[in-house]
KOLZA-356611 format. One line per 10 residues: number of its first residue (from 1); their letters; for each residue x, y, z of N, C-alpha, C. Coordinates in steps of 0.05 Angstrom, whole numbers, plus 5000, padded with zeros to 4 digits. Layout:
N
NUM = a = X Y Z X Y Z X Y Z | ... .
# end
This chain:
428
1 = mdsnqlftlg = 5017 4976 5000 5000 5000 5000 5017 5025 5000 | 5008 5046 4986 5023 5071 4986 5016 5087 5011 | 5029 5110 5015 5026 5125 5039 4998 5136 5042 | 4985 5143 5020 4958 5154 5022 4938 5133 5031 | 4941 5108 5021 4924 5086 5030 4928 5080 5060 | 4953 5081 5068 4959 5076 5097 4947 5098 5114 | 4949 5123 5104 4937 5146 5119 4907 5142 5121 | 4894 5135 5099 4865 5131 5100 4857 5109 5119 | 4872 5087 5120 4866 5066 5139 4868 5077 5168 | 4889 5092 5173 4893 5104 5199 4869 5122 5207 .
11 = ynyrhgigve = 4861 5138 5188 4838 5156 5192 4813 5141 5198 | 4808 5120 5183 4784 5104 5187 4784 5090 5215 | 4807 5080 5223 4808 5067 5250 4805 5089 5272 | 4816 5112 5267 4814 5134 5287 4786 5142 5292 | 4770 5143 5270 4742 5153 5272 4721 5132 5270 | 4729 5106 5267 4710 5085 5266 4693 5085 5240 | 4706 5091 5218 4692 5092 5192 4696 5066 5177 | 4674 5050 5176 4675 5025 5162 4689 5002 5178 | 4700 5009 5200 4714 4990 5218 4708 4998 5247 | 4714 4979 5265 4711 4986 5293 4733 5005 5301 .
21 = kdekkafeyy = 4726 5026 5315 4745 5046 5323 4768 5034 5339 | 4793 5040 5332 4816 5028 5345 4839 5049 5344 | 4843 5064 5365 4863 5085 5365 4891 5075 5362 | 4897 5051 5373 4924 5040 5371 4930 5033 5343 | 4911 5020 5329 4916 5014 5300 4918 5039 5284 | 4902 5059 5291 4903 5085 5276 4931 5096 5278 | 4942 5096 5302 4970 5107 5305 4990 5090 5288 | 4987 5064 5288 5006 5047 5274 5005 5053 5244 | 4981 5057 5233 4979 5062 5204 4989 5091 5198 | 4982 5110 5215 4993 5137 5211 5024 5136 5211 .
31 = mkaaelgnsa = 5035 5121 5229 5065 5120 5231 5077 5107 5206 | 5064 5086 5196 5074 5074 5171 5073 5094 5148 | 5051 5109 5146 5049 5129 5125 5069 5151 5128 | 5074 5159 5153 5094 5180 5159 5122 5171 5151 | 5128 5146 5156 5155 5136 5149 5159 5135 5119 | 5137 5136 5104 5139 5138 5075 5139 5167 5065 | 5140 5186 5083 5142 5214 5076 5116 5229 5073 | 5094 5217 5083 5068 5231 5081 5066 5252 5102 | 5065 5278 5094 5066 5300 5113 5040 5301 5130 | 5017 5294 5118 4992 5294 5134 4993 5273 5155 .
41 = amqnvsncyf = 5005 5250 5149 5007 5229 5168 5026 5237 5191 | 5048 5251 5184 5066 5261 5204 5051 5279 5224 | 5034 5296 5213 5018 5314 5230 5000 5298 5249 | 4988 5277 5238 4970 5261 5255 4985 5244 5275 | 5009 5235 5268 5026 5222 5288 5033 5242 5310 | 5039 5266 5303 5044 5287 5322 5021 5291 5341 | 4997 5292 5330 4973 5296 5346 4968 5272 5365 | 4974 5248 5355 4971 5224 5372 4990 5226 5396 | 5014 5234 5392 5033 5237 5414 5024 5260 5432 | 5013 5281 5420 5004 5305 5436 4982 5298 5455 .
51 = ygtgvernyq = 4962 5283 5445 4938 5277 5461 4939 5249 5475 | 4960 5233 5468 4961 5206 5479 4940 5188 5466 | 4936 5191 5440 4916 5176 5425 4929 5151 5413 | 4924 5128 5424 4936 5103 5413 4965 5099 5420 | 4976 5117 5435 5005 5116 5442 5008 5133 5467 | 5029 5128 5482 5034 5144 5506 5041 5173 5499 | 5030 5191 5513 5034 5220 5508 5064 5226 5510 | 5074 5241 5489 5102 5249 5489 5104 5275 5473 | 5107 5297 5488 5107 5324 5475 5131 5328 5457 | 5154 5317 5465 5178 5321 5449 5175 5307 5422 .
61 = ksfeyckrsa = 5165 5282 5422 5161 5269 5396 5139 5282 5380 | 5119 5293 5394 5098 5307 5381 5109 5331 5365 | 5127 5346 5378 5139 5369 5365 5156 5360 5341 | 5172 5339 5345 5190 5330 5323 5174 5322 5298 | 5152 5307 5301 5137 5300 5277 5121 5323 5266 | 5112 5341 5283 5098 5365 5273 5117 5383 5257 | 5142 5386 5267 5162 5402 5253 5169 5389 5226 | 5172 5363 5225 5177 5349 5200 5155 5354 5180 | 5130 5353 5190 5107 5358 5172 5108 5387 5162 | 5113 5406 5179 5115 5434 5171 5137 5439 5151 .
71 = dlgnasgmcg = 5160 5426 5156 5183 5430 5138 5177 5419 5109 | 5158 5401 5107 5150 5391 5081 5127 5408 5069 | 5120 5430 5082 5100 5448 5071 5072 5443 5080 | 5068 5425 5100 5041 5419 5109 5030 5443 5125 | 5009 5455 5116 4998 5479 5129 4988 5474 5158 | 4975 5451 5161 4965 5444 5188 4988 5438 5207 | 5009 5426 5196 5033 5422 5212 5046 5448 5221 | 5045 5468 5204 5056 5495 5212 5040 5506 5235 | 5014 5503 5234 4997 5513 5256 5004 5498 5282 | 5007 5471 5279 5014 5455 5302 5041 5463 5315 .
81 = vgvryerglg = 5060 5469 5298 5086 5478 5308 5082 5504 5324 | 5065 5522 5314 5060 5547 5328 5048 5542 5355 | 5029 5523 5357 5017 5516 5383 5038 5507 5403 | 5056 5490 5394 5077 5479 5412 5097 5500 5420 | 5103 5518 5402 5121 5540 5410 5107 5559 5430 | 5081 5564 5425 5067 5582 5443 5065 5571 5471 | 5060 5545 5473 5056 5533 5500 5080 5520 5512 | 5102 5519 5496 5126 5507 5506 5123 5477 5511 | 5110 5463 5493 5106 5434 5495 5124 5419 5476 | 5144 5406 5487 5163 5391 5470 5185 5409 5459 .
91 = vdkdynkafk = 5184 5434 5465 5204 5453 5455 5203 5478 5473 | 5225 5493 5474 5225 5517 5491 5204 5537 5481 | 5190 5550 5499 5169 5569 5492 5182 5593 5477 | 5169 5600 5454 5179 5622 5438 5155 5635 5424 | 5145 5657 5434 5121 5670 5423 5126 5680 5395 | 5150 5690 5390 5155 5701 5363 5154 5679 5342 | 5166 5656 5348 5165 5634 5329 5136 5623 5326 | 5121 5623 5349 5094 5614 5348 5078 5631 5328 | 5080 5657 5331 5065 5675 5313 5074 5672 5284 | 5100 5668 5280 5110 5665 5253 5098 5640 5239 .
101 = yykksanmgv = 5096 5618 5254 5085 5594 5242 5055 5596 5239 | 5041 5609 5258 5012 5613 5255 5007 5629 5230 | 5023 5651 5225 5018 5668 5203 5022 5654 5176 | 5043 5637 5175 5048 5621 5150 5024 5603 5145 | 5015 5589 5165 4993 5571 5162 4967 5585 5155 | 4962 5608 5168 4938 5624 5162 4938 5633 5133 | 4961 5642 5123 4963 5651 5095 4958 5628 5075 | 4960 5603 5085 4955 5580 5068 4926 5570 5071 | 4910 5585 5087 4881 5579 5089 4872 5562 5112 | 4889 5556 5132 4881 5540 5154 4865 5557 5174 .
111 = kvamynvarc = 4840 5550 5179 4822 5567 5195 4831 5568 5224 | 4840 5546 5235 4850 5547 5263 4873 5566 5265 | 4891 5566 5245 4914 5585 5246 4904 5614 5244 | 4884 5619 5227 4873 5646 5226 4863 5655 5253 | 4850 5637 5267 4840 5644 5294 4863 5650 5313 | 4885 5634 5311 4908 5638 5328 4923 5664 5321 | 4925 5671 5296 4937 5696 5288 4921 5719 5299 | 4894 5718 5296 4877 5739 5307 4880 5741 5337 | 4881 5719 5351 4884 5718 5380 4911 5731 5388 | 4932 5725 5373 4958 5736 5379 4958 5767 5375 .
121 = yrngigtkrd = 4945 5776 5354 4943 5805 5350 4927 5818 5372 | 4905 5805 5381 4888 5816 5401 4903 5819 5428 | 4919 5799 5434 4932 5798 5461 4961 5804 5461 | 4972 5812 5438 5000 5819 5437 5019 5796 5442 | 5013 5773 5431 5030 5749 5435 5048 5745 5411 | 5074 5749 5414 5093 5746 5392 5092 5768 5372 | 5076 5788 5376 5073 5810 5357 5061 5834 5373 | 5062 5857 5361 5050 5880 5374 5020 5878 5374 | 5008 5886 5396 4979 5886 5399 4966 5903 5377 | 4948 5892 5362 4936 5906 5339 4908 5897 5335 .
131 = iqsanywfkk = 4889 5911 5346 4861 5902 5345 4850 5902 5317 | 4859 5921 5300 4849 5922 5272 4858 5897 5257 | 4883 5889 5261 4892 5864 5248 4878 5840 5260 | 4873 5840 5286 4859 5818 5299 4831 5815 5287 | 4817 5837 5284 4790 5836 5273 4790 5827 5244 | 4811 5835 5229 4813 5826 5201 4814 5796 5199 | 4832 5784 5216 4835 5755 5215 4811 5740 5226 | 4799 5751 5247 4774 5739 5258 4752 5739 5237 | 4749 5761 5223 4729 5763 5202 4735 5745 5178 | 4760 5743 5171 4767 5726 5148 4761 5697 5155 .
141 = rrsllktnks = 4768 5688 5179 4762 5661 5187 4732 5656 5188 | 4717 5675 5199 4688 5672 5201 4675 5669 5174 | 4686 5684 5154 4674 5683 5127 4677 5656 5115 | 4696 5640 5124 4701 5613 5113 4686 5591 5128 | 4675 5598 5151 4661 5577 5167 4635 5569 5154 | 4630 5543 5157 4604 5532 5148 4587 5527 5173 | 4561 5530 5171 4544 5525 5194 4521 5507 5185 | 4510 5492 5205 4487 5475 5198 4461 5490 5202 | 4440 5479 5191 4413 5491 5193 4401 5483 5220 | 4389 5503 5234 4378 5497 5260 4352 5480 5257 .
151 = pdhinpelkr = 4345 5464 5277 4321 5448 5275 4296 5464 5276 | 4274 5454 5265 4249 5469 5263 4234 5470 5289 | 4240 5452 5308 4224 5450 5332 4231 5471 5354 | 4253 5486 5350 4261 5505 5371 4246 5531 5370 | 4249 5547 5390 4236 5574 5392 4241 5589 5366 | 4220 5600 5353 4223 5614 5327 4243 5638 5328 | 4244 5652 5351 4262 5675 5353 4291 5665 5354 | 4295 5643 5369 4322 5631 5371 4330 5620 5343 | 4311 5609 5329 4318 5598 5303 4326 5620 5283 | 4314 5644 5286 4321 5666 5268 4350 5675 5273 .
161 = ilddekfkls = 4358 5675 5299 4386 5683 5306 4405 5662 5295 | 4399 5637 5299 4417 5616 5290 4420 5615 5259 | 4398 5621 5245 4399 5620 5216 4408 5646 5203 | 4413 5666 5219 4423 5691 5208 4452 5687 5199 | 4457 5690 5174 4483 5683 5162 4506 5700 5174 | 4500 5724 5183 4521 5742 5192 4533 5732 5219 | 4518 5716 5234 4529 5708 5260 4545 5682 5258 | 4541 5666 5238 4556 5641 5234 4554 5622 5258 | 4529 5618 5267 4524 5601 5290 4514 5573 5282 | 4521 5553 5297 4511 5526 5291 4494 5516 5314 .
171 = widykdfkdi = 4474 5500 5307 4460 5485 5328 4476 5460 5332 | 4486 5455 5355 4506 5434 5360 4493 5412 5377 | 4495 5388 5366 4485 5364 5381 4502 5360 5406 | 4489 5357 5429 4503 5354 5454 4522 5330 5454 | 4516 5311 5437 4532 5286 5435 4559 5292 5422 | 4562 5315 5409 4587 5322 5395 4608 5334 5414 | 4601 5336 5440 4620 5345 5460 4632 5321 5474 | 4658 5322 5481 4670 5301 5496 4689 5313 5517 | 4696 5297 5537 4714 5306 5558 4703 5331 5572 | 4677 5330 5578 4664 5353 5591 4672 5354 5621 .
181 = eewgkggfat = 4681 5377 5629 4691 5381 5657 4681 5407 5668 | 4668 5405 5692 4658 5430 5704 4680 5449 5711 | 4675 5474 5706 4695 5495 5709 4688 5515 5731 | 4663 5521 5733 4654 5540 5753 4623 5541 5753 | 4612 5547 5777 4583 5547 5780 4574 5572 5794 | 4554 5585 5782 4542 5609 5794 4513 5606 5798 | 4499 5627 5806 4471 5625 5811 4454 5622 5787 | 4464 5631 5763 4448 5631 5739 4459 5612 5718 | 4484 5603 5721 4496 5586 5700 4519 5570 5711 | 4524 5548 5698 4548 5532 5703 4565 5531 5678 .
191 = vyraewfdri = 4591 5535 5681 4609 5535 5658 4625 5509 5658 | 4626 5496 5635 4643 5472 5632 4663 5477 5610 | 4684 5462 5610 4703 5462 5587 4699 5435 5574 | 4703 5434 5547 4698 5409 5533 4713 5410 5506 | 4714 5387 5493 4724 5386 5466 4699 5382 5448 | 4699 5396 5426 4676 5395 5407 4687 5388 5379 | 4675 5367 5368 4682 5360 5340 4662 5375 5322 | 4672 5395 5309 4657 5411 5290 4655 5396 5264 | 4633 5381 5261 4630 5363 5238 4629 5378 5212 | 4617 5401 5212 4614 5417 5187 4641 5426 5176 .
201 = ndtwwhvalk = 4658 5434 5195 4685 5444 5186 4707 5424 5191 | 4700 5399 5200 4719 5377 5204 4742 5386 5222 | 4736 5398 5245 4756 5409 5263 4749 5404 5292 | 4768 5397 5308 4764 5395 5337 4770 5422 5350 | 4753 5431 5368 4757 5456 5382 4755 5451 5413 | 4772 5466 5428 4768 5467 5456 4748 5490 5461 | 4727 5484 5476 4706 5505 5479 4697 5506 5508 | 4684 5528 5514 4671 5532 5540 4641 5529 5536 | 4628 5514 5553 4599 5510 5551 4586 5524 5575 | 4571 5545 5569 4557 5559 5589 4528 5549 5590 .
211 = vihnsneneq = 4522 5533 5610 4495 5521 5613 4478 5541 5630 | 4457 5551 5618 4440 5571 5632 4419 5556 5648 | 4419 5559 5674 4401 5545 5692 4372 5552 5685 | 4355 5531 5684 4326 5535 5680 4319 5551 5654 | 4337 5550 5635 4332 5565 5610 4310 5552 5593 | 4304 5527 5599 4282 5514 5585 4255 5526 5594 | 4255 5540 5617 4231 5553 5627 4232 5583 5623 | 4256 5594 5618 4259 5623 5614 4274 5628 5588 | 4262 5620 5566 4275 5622 5540 4282 5650 5532 | 4265 5669 5539 4270 5697 5531 4295 5709 5543 .
221 = dfiqelknhc = 4300 5702 5569 4324 5712 5581 4349 5701 5567 | 4348 5675 5561 4370 5662 5547 4374 5675 5519 | 4352 5679 5505 4354 5690 5478 4365 5719 5479 | 4358 5734 5500 4368 5761 5502 4398 5761 5506 | 4408 5743 5523 4437 5741 5527 4451 5733 5501 | 4440 5714 5487 4452 5705 5462 4452 5728 5442 | 4431 5743 5440 4430 5767 5422 4452 5787 5429 | 4454 5793 5455 4474 5812 5464 4502 5803 5455 | 4508 5778 5461 4534 5767 5454 4540 5768 5424 | 4520 5759 5409 4524 5758 5380 4527 5785 5367 .
231 = eidyenpsfl = 4512 5805 5376 4514 5831 5364 4541 5844 5370 | 4550 5840 5395 4577 5850 5402 4598 5836 5386 | 4596 5810 5385 4616 5793 5371 4617 5800 5341 | 4594 5806 5329 4593 5812 5300 4607 5839 5295 | 4602 5859 5311 4613 5885 5307 4643 5886 5316 | 4649 5870 5336 4677 5870 5347 4686 5841 5349 | 4696 5829 5327 4703 5801 5327 4724 5792 5347 | 4738 5811 5359 4759 5803 5378 4746 5797 5406 | 4720 5801 5408 4706 5793 5432 4705 5763 5434 | 4701 5752 5458 4701 5723 5462 4680 5710 5443 .
241 = ecngvsrndd = 4689 5693 5426 4673 5683 5404 4650 5664 5413 | 4627 5667 5401 4604 5649 5405 4603 5631 5381 | 4606 5605 5385 4606 5585 5363 4578 5575 5357 | 4561 5574 5376 4535 5563 5371 4519 5558 5397 | 4498 5542 5393 4480 5536 5415 4475 5506 5416 | 4472 5496 5441 4465 5468 5444 4444 5466 5466 | 4437 5442 5473 4418 5437 5494 4425 5410 5508 | 4426 5410 5534 4434 5386 5548 4410 5367 5553 | 4415 5345 5566 4394 5325 5570 4372 5335 5588 | 4378 5356 5604 4357 5367 5622 4340 5389 5608 .
251 = gdyiivmgia = 4347 5394 5583 4332 5414 5568 4343 5443 5570 | 4364 5447 5586 4375 5473 5589 4392 5481 5565 | 4390 5506 5557 4405 5516 5534 4434 5521 5542 | 4451 5519 5522 4480 5522 5526 4491 5542 5505 | 4506 5562 5514 4521 5579 5495 4549 5567 5493 | 4557 5561 5469 4583 5549 5464 4602 5571 5455 | 4623 5575 5471 4641 5598 5467 4670 5588 5463 | 4686 5606 5453 4714 5601 5451 4726 5596 5479 | 4746 5580 5480 4757 5572 5506 4775 5593 5518 | 4775 5596 5543 4795 5612 5558 4806 5593 5580 .
261 = dkgslrqilv = 4829 5582 5575 4838 5558 5588 4841 5559 5619 | 4847 5583 5629 4854 5585 5657 4831 5589 5676 | 4806 5591 5665 4784 5597 5682 4781 5626 5687 | 4769 5633 5710 4763 5661 5715 4787 5675 5728 | 4788 5701 5725 4808 5718 5738 4807 5714 5768 | 4784 5712 5779 4781 5709 5808 4795 5684 5818 | 4794 5662 5802 4807 5637 5811 4837 5639 5812 | 4849 5658 5797 4878 5658 5795 4889 5686 5803 | 4876 5700 5820 4884 5727 5828 4913 5727 5839 | 4919 5708 5856 4946 5707 5868 4967 5704 5846 .
271 = evsqlewrdk = 4962 5686 5827 4981 5681 5805 4984 5707 5788 | 4962 5720 5783 4962 5744 5766 4977 5767 5780 | 4974 5769 5806 4987 5791 5821 5017 5789 5820 | 5027 5765 5814 5056 5761 5813 5068 5765 5785 | 5051 5772 5766 5061 5777 5739 5076 5803 5737 | 5092 5806 5716 5104 5832 5710 5082 5852 5705 | 5088 5878 5710 5067 5898 5706 5059 5901 5677 | 5078 5895 5659 5071 5895 5630 5048 5875 5625 | 5049 5851 5637 5029 5831 5633 5003 5838 5647 | 5005 5851 5671 4981 5860 5684 4966 5881 5668 .
281 = lnilngiafd = 4981 5899 5656 4969 5919 5639 4956 5907 5614 | 4968 5885 5604 4956 5871 5581 4929 5859 5589 | 4927 5849 5613 4901 5839 5623 4881 5861 5624 | 4889 5884 5635 4871 5907 5637 4863 5917 5609 | 4882 5916 5591 4877 5924 5563 4855 5907 5551 | 4857 5880 5555 4836 5862 5544 4809 5867 5556 | 4808 5871 5582 4782 5877 5595 4770 5903 5585 | 4787 5924 5583 4778 5950 5574 4768 5949 5545 | 4783 5933 5529 4774 5931 5501 4747 5918 5499 | 4742 5896 5514 4716 5883 5513 4694 5901 5524 .
291 = lesihsqelv = 4701 5916 5545 4681 5935 5556 4674 5957 5535 | 4694 5966 5521 4690 5985 5499 4671 5973 5478 | 4675 5948 5472 4658 5934 5452 4629 5933 5462 | 4626 5926 5487 4599 5925 5499 4585 5952 5498 | 4600 5972 5507 4588 5999 5508 4583 6011 5480 | 4598 6002 5460 4594 6012 5433 4567 6003 5422 | 4555 5982 5433 4529 5972 5425 4507 5984 5443 | 4514 6005 5458 4496 6018 5477 4484 5998 5497 | 4501 5979 5505 4494 5960 5526 4511 5966 5551 | 4500 5959 5574 4515 5961 5599 4516 5933 5611 .
301 = hrdlhsgnil = 4540 5926 5622 4543 5899 5632 4527 5894 5657 | 4531 5912 5677 4516 5912 5702 4526 5891 5723 | 4543 5872 5715 4552 5852 5734 4581 5845 5729 | 4597 5866 5724 4625 5861 5718 4641 5856 5744 | 4654 5833 5745 4671 5827 5768 4691 5806 5759 | 4711 5800 5776 4733 5783 5768 4724 5754 5762 | 4701 5746 5772 4690 5720 5765 4679 5719 5737 | 4674 5742 5725 4663 5744 5697 4685 5751 5677 | 4710 5750 5686 4733 5754 5668 4746 5727 5664 | 4747 5717 5639 4760 5691 5634 4788 5696 5623 .
311 = qgfelqqayi = 4806 5679 5632 4834 5682 5626 4843 5660 5607 | 4859 5667 5586 4869 5648 5568 4893 5633 5579 | 4903 5614 5563 4926 5597 5572 4949 5615 5581 | 4955 5635 5564 4974 5656 5572 4959 5676 5588 | 4967 5681 5613 4951 5696 5632 4943 5724 5623 | 4960 5736 5605 4954 5763 5597 4930 5765 5578 | 4918 5742 5571 4894 5742 5554 4869 5743 5572 | 4852 5763 5568 4829 5766 5585 4804 5773 5568 | 4781 5761 5576 4757 5764 5561 4733 5768 5580 | 4716 5787 5574 4692 5791 5590 4670 5771 5581 .
321 = tdlglyknek = 4656 5759 5600 4634 5742 5593 4610 5749 5610 | 4588 5735 5606 4563 5738 5621 4549 5764 5615 | 4533 5764 5594 4519 5788 5584 4489 5785 5587 | 4479 5772 5607 4451 5765 5609 4434 5783 5626 | 4443 5807 5633 4428 5823 5653 4413 5847 5641 | 4409 5847 5615 4395 5869 5601 4367 5874 5613 | 4353 5852 5618 4325 5854 5628 4325 5867 5655 | 4344 5860 5672 4344 5871 5699 4347 5901 5700 | 4362 5912 5681 4365 5942 5679 4338 5955 5675 | 4322 5943 5657 4296 5955 5651 4278 5953 5676 .
331 = egkicgilpy = 4281 5933 5692 4264 5930 5715 4273 5947 5739 | 4297 5959 5736 4307 5976 5758 4317 5962 5782 | 4324 5936 5779 4334 5921 5801 4364 5924 5804 | 4374 5922 5829 4402 5922 5834 4411 5893 5831 | 4432 5889 5815 4442 5862 5811 4473 5864 5813 | 4485 5841 5817 4514 5841 5818 4524 5835 5846 | 4551 5836 5849 4564 5830 5874 4572 5856 5887 | 4566 5859 5913 4568 5885 5927 4593 5901 5922 | 4617 5890 5926 4641 5907 5924 4645 5920 5897 | 4632 5909 5876 4635 5919 5849 4613 5939 5840 .
341 = iapevlvghp = 4593 5942 5857 4570 5959 5850 4577 5988 5857 | 4573 6006 5837 4579 6034 5840 4562 6047 5861 | 4572 6067 5875 4557 6080 5897 4531 6092 5888 | 4530 6103 5863 4505 6116 5854 4483 6095 5850 | 4491 6071 5842 4472 6049 5839 4461 6041 5866 | 4478 6040 5886 4470 6032 5913 4450 6052 5925 | 4449 6077 5915 4430 6096 5926 4406 6099 5907 | 4403 6082 5887 4379 6081 5871 4381 6091 5843 | 4404 6100 5834 4407 6109 5807 4410 6085 5788 | 4404 6089 5763 4405 6066 5744 4434 6059 5737 .
351 = ytkasdiysl = 4438 6035 5727 4464 6027 5717 4471 6042 5692 | 4496 6050 5689 4505 6065 5665 4532 6053 5657 | 4542 6063 5635 4569 6055 5627 4589 6063 5649 | 4585 6085 5662 4603 6094 5683 4603 6075 5707 | 4580 6062 5712 4579 6043 5734 4596 6018 5727 | 4597 6011 5701 4615 5989 5692 4644 5997 5697 | 4650 6022 5691 4678 6032 5695 4686 6030 5725 | 4667 6036 5742 4672 6033 5771 4680 6004 5777 | 4665 5985 5766 4670 5957 5771 4698 5950 5761 | 4706 5961 5738 4733 5956 5727 4754 5967 5746 .
361 = gvimteistg = 4749 5990 5758 4768 6000 5778 4772 5982 5801 | 4751 5969 5810 4753 5950 5832 4769 5926 5823 | 4764 5916 5799 4780 5894 5788 4810 5901 5787 | 4816 5926 5780 4843 5935 5779 4857 5932 5806 | 4842 5937 5828 4854 5934 5855 4860 5905 5860 | 4843 5887 5850 4847 5858 5855 4871 5848 5839 | 4875 5858 5815 4898 5850 5798 4924 5859 5813 | 4923 5881 5826 4947 5892 5839 4954 5878 5865 | 4934 5869 5880 4938 5858 5906 4937 5827 5907 | 4923 5815 5888 4920 5786 5889 4898 5778 5908 .
371 = qrafdgisfd = 4882 5797 5918 4860 5791 5936 4834 5802 5926 | 4812 5789 5933 4786 5799 5926 4781 5826 5940 | 4766 5843 5928 4759 5869 5939 4745 5865 5966 | 4753 5880 5986 4742 5879 6013 4742 5850 6024 | 4764 5836 6018 4767 5809 6027 4766 5807 6057 | 4750 5788 6068 4747 5784 6096 4726 5802 6109 | 4713 5819 6094 4693 5837 6104 4665 5827 6095 | 4646 5827 6113 4619 5818 6106 4606 5837 6085 | 4593 5825 6065 4579 5841 6045 4551 5847 6056 | 4550 5867 6073 4525 5874 6087 4519 5904 6085 .
381 = dylvtriing = 4499 5913 6099 4491 5941 6098 4513 5960 6107 | 4529 5950 6126 4552 5967 6135 4571 5972 6112 | 4577 5952 6096 4595 5956 6073 4582 5974 6053 | 4556 5971 6049 4541 5989 6030 4546 6018 6039 | 4542 6023 6064 4546 6051 6075 4574 6060 6071 | 4594 6043 6075 4622 6050 6072 4628 6058 6043 | 4617 6042 6024 4622 6047 5996 4609 6074 5988 | 4585 6078 5997 4571 6103 5990 4586 6127 6001 | 4599 6123 6024 4614 6145 6037 4643 6148 6028 | 4650 6131 6008 4676 6135 5996 4697 6114 6001 .
391 = srpkclgpdc = 4691 6093 6017 4711 6072 6022 4716 6056 5997 | 4741 6050 5991 4748 6035 5967 4769 6014 5974 | 4770 5992 5959 4790 5971 5964 4818 5981 5960 | 4837 5969 5974 4865 5977 5972 4876 5971 5944 | 4893 5989 5934 4906 5985 5908 4936 5989 5912 | 4951 5971 5899 4980 5972 5900 4991 5977 5872 | 5017 5985 5871 5030 5987 5845 5041 6015 5839 | 5049 6020 5815 5059 6046 5807 5038 6068 5811 | 5047 6092 5816 5029 6114 5821 5009 6118 5799 | 5019 6115 5774 5001 6119 5751 4978 6098 5750 .
401 = yiklatkcmd = 4984 6074 5759 4964 6053 5760 4943 6059 5782 | 4954 6066 5806 4936 6072 5828 4918 6096 5821 | 4930 6116 5807 4915 6140 5800 4892 6132 5780 | 4898 6115 5761 4877 6107 5742 4855 6091 5756 | 4862 6072 5773 4842 6056 5788 4825 6074 5805 | 4837 6093 5819 4823 6112 5836 4804 6129 5819 | 4812 6137 5796 4795 6153 5778 4771 6137 5769 | 4776 6112 5763 4754 6094 5755 4733 6091 5777 | 4742 6092 5802 4724 6089 5825 4715 6115 5837 | 4718 6137 5822 4710 6163 5833 4680 6163 5841 .
411 = resnkrptat = 4675 6176 5863 4647 6178 5873 4629 6191 5852 | 4639 6210 5838 4624 6224 5817 4626 6209 5791 | 4605 6197 5782 4606 6180 5758 4616 6195 5733 | 4609 6221 5731 4617 6236 5707 4647 6243 5707 | 4661 6237 5728 4690 6241 5729 4706 6216 5722 | 4692 6194 5718 4706 6169 5711 4713 6169 5681 | 4735 6157 5674 4742 6155 5645 4724 6135 5631 | 4723 6137 5605 4709 6117 5589 4727 6094 5584 | 4716 6072 5573 4733 6049 5566 4754 6057 5545 | 4745 6073 5526 4763 6082 5505 4786 6098 5516 .
421 = eiieiing = 4780 6116 5535 4801 6132 5548 4820 6115 5564 | 4810 6094 5577 4828 6076 5592 4847 6062 5573 | 4837 6053 5550 4855 6040 5530 4876 6060 5521 | 4869 6084 5516 4888 6105 5507 4909 6110 5529 | 4900 6111 5554 4919 6116 5576 4939 6092 5578 | 4929 6068 5577 4947 6044 5580 4967 6043 5557 | 4958 6050 5533 4975 6047 5510 4990 6073 5502 | 4985 6094 5518 4998 6119 5512 5027 6119 5521 .
# end
């Protein structure tokens, strides 16, 4: 058999096509094809070593086969080399080389590489932070994505959103997720991480699954959050991507989002506080950019806190999530976690963009100290009174950072900077 036939046999055994699924046999056939010089097989051998599929996990061998594949001009192999350089798996970490390989692969049409190039531009990984270039690559990738048609039995309004070509959303069968692992649980939703096989685009993705509690009974609240997320993501593609919608066995709806590997900022505050100030500012930059994107759609977050900031594998990557509180603003209810609620809201004024900026200022104090705001103090009426009277959480760091955080938490909402102004200050 030639290398292509051996590769096909390996693929069939890997996915159980026409034969019983057997990952060990898949690896053996991929290896035989790779030994005959098949670059695609080399890439799949690399992936087997990377994930421990049919063979013991070995990052060094994974890198070696991936690099051989890339050297033969395999575009997917180039993307894989970039991943290994970025994460330091099987090779010393090198962001510049990671970006270089991602860019080569993206220029050859690999959608995953386009996503990684965009992500690098957004977060300043191996290249200068450039939101315009990030949006270009996010949009280019999105234009190439295929989506499936949503089922007829779902809510008509939800179906219209899913079938709107501009959003590029898929209705995803819950069975297409594997290795589902709970990540965090709140009062309104539970977030899981999982692997998703995107059958339409023949690609595996690491994703976050946000399961909205009781959404089978409150469809409109779920649909409103989905609308908010999609509109922001469409206008500002560097926002945390929404891939589609699913539904679990309990009937609850799921928003399927791009992964942010480290979980929430709140979970890793101590680790973040030990970063270089350059990296801390990069985190703040990401949060401010997402907040600018939200405000550009004339939306207000209303519940911004460190638990709603998701962190990427590289800690300086930060994304705002949880956009489901639009209805509460109309009802005039106070929502959110006490230390992050602006004083004017506590005395009965409505949520505004400036109240989100106040919340960002509180998050800035947490990034600087590694502690939750007002840590060890009861969130009670006494704390409400203290906040109204001007008490603020402690902030550490350079004078310019403390000055900006203090300005964001100013008692007078009209004296707080906008998200755009914060970005300009950080990058000035």
